[in-house]
C-alpha positions as CSV (number, residue, x, y, z in Angstrom):
1,M,-216.0,2.3,-57.4
2,T,-213.4,0.8,-59.3
3,C,-214.0,4.1,-62.0
4,L,-213.7,6.6,-58.7
5,V,-210.5,4.5,-57.5
6,T,-209.5,3.9,-61.1
7,L,-209.8,8.0,-61.9
8,N,-208.2,9.2,-58.9
9,F,-204.6,6.6,-59.7
10,I,-204.8,8.5,-62.7
11,K,-205.0,11.8,-61.2
12,S,-202.7,11.2,-58.8
13,M,-199.8,9.7,-60.5
14,N,-200.3,11.6,-63.7
15,I,-200.9,8.8,-66.3
16,D,-201.6,9.4,-70.0
17,T,-204.2,6.6,-70.8
18,E,-203.7,6.1,-74.1
19,N,-200.0,4.9,-73.6
20,V,-200.6,2.8,-70.4
21,Y,-201.9,-0.7,-71.3
22,Y,-202.5,-3.5,-69.0
23,Y,-202.5,-7.4,-69.9
24,V,-206.0,-8.8,-69.7
25,S,-205.5,-11.9,-67.5
26,E,-207.5,-15.0,-68.4
27,E,-210.1,-14.6,-65.2
28,A,-210.9,-11.1,-66.8
29,G,-211.3,-12.1,-69.7
30,N,-213.9,-14.9,-68.6
31,T,-215.6,-12.8,-66.6
32,I,-219.3,-13.4,-67.1
33,G,-222.2,-11.2,-66.9
34,T,-222.2,-7.5,-68.9
35,T,-219.0,-7.6,-70.7
36,A,-216.9,-5.5,-73.2
37,N,-215.9,-8.6,-74.9
38,L,-212.1,-8.3,-74.0
39,K,-209.7,-11.2,-74.9
40,P,-207.9,-13.3,-72.9
41,F,-203.7,-11.9,-72.8
42,D,-204.6,-8.9,-75.1
43,F,-203.4,-5.8,-73.8
44,V,-205.7,-2.5,-73.0
45,S,-205.0,0.7,-73.0
46,L,-206.0,2.5,-69.7
47,K,-208.4,4.9,-71.9
48,D,-210.4,1.7,-73.2
49,L,-210.4,0.1,-70.3
50,L,-212.1,3.5,-68.8
51,Y,-214.2,3.5,-71.7
52,A,-215.2,-0.5,-71.4
53,L,-215.9,0.4,-67.7
54,M,-218.3,2.8,-68.4
55,L,-220.3,2.1,-71.5
56,P,-221.5,-1.0,-71.5
57,S,-220.7,-1.8,-67.7
58,G,-218.5,-4.2,-68.6
59,N,-217.4,-6.6,-65.8
60,D,-214.3,-7.9,-67.5
61,A,-212.7,-4.4,-67.6
62,A,-213.8,-3.9,-63.9
63,T,-211.9,-7.6,-63.3
64,C,-208.8,-6.0,-65.4
65,L,-208.5,-2.5,-63.8
66,A,-208.9,-3.9,-60.2
67,E,-206.0,-6.6,-61.4
68,N,-203.8,-3.9,-62.6
69,V,-204.5,-1.0,-60.7
70,G,-205.0,-2.3,-57.4
71,T,-201.8,-4.3,-57.8
72,H,-199.9,-0.4,-58.0
73,M,-201.9,1.1,-55.4
74,Y,-199.8,0.1,-52.2
């Protein structure tokens, strides 16, 4: 669902996923479970976050996307 919401957000805002970077919070970087090994306090491109969300099914990438995209939805 995080992927679907993010893709809809990208389309509606006409975002260039290679040039938009999001901050990885401490909470996202320390998420347990399947991860993409994101490090807290890094900046990661939206394209790389989507890749990390879909390929290794990274919980940390999902958390990072939810924190960042979710704040811009409304």
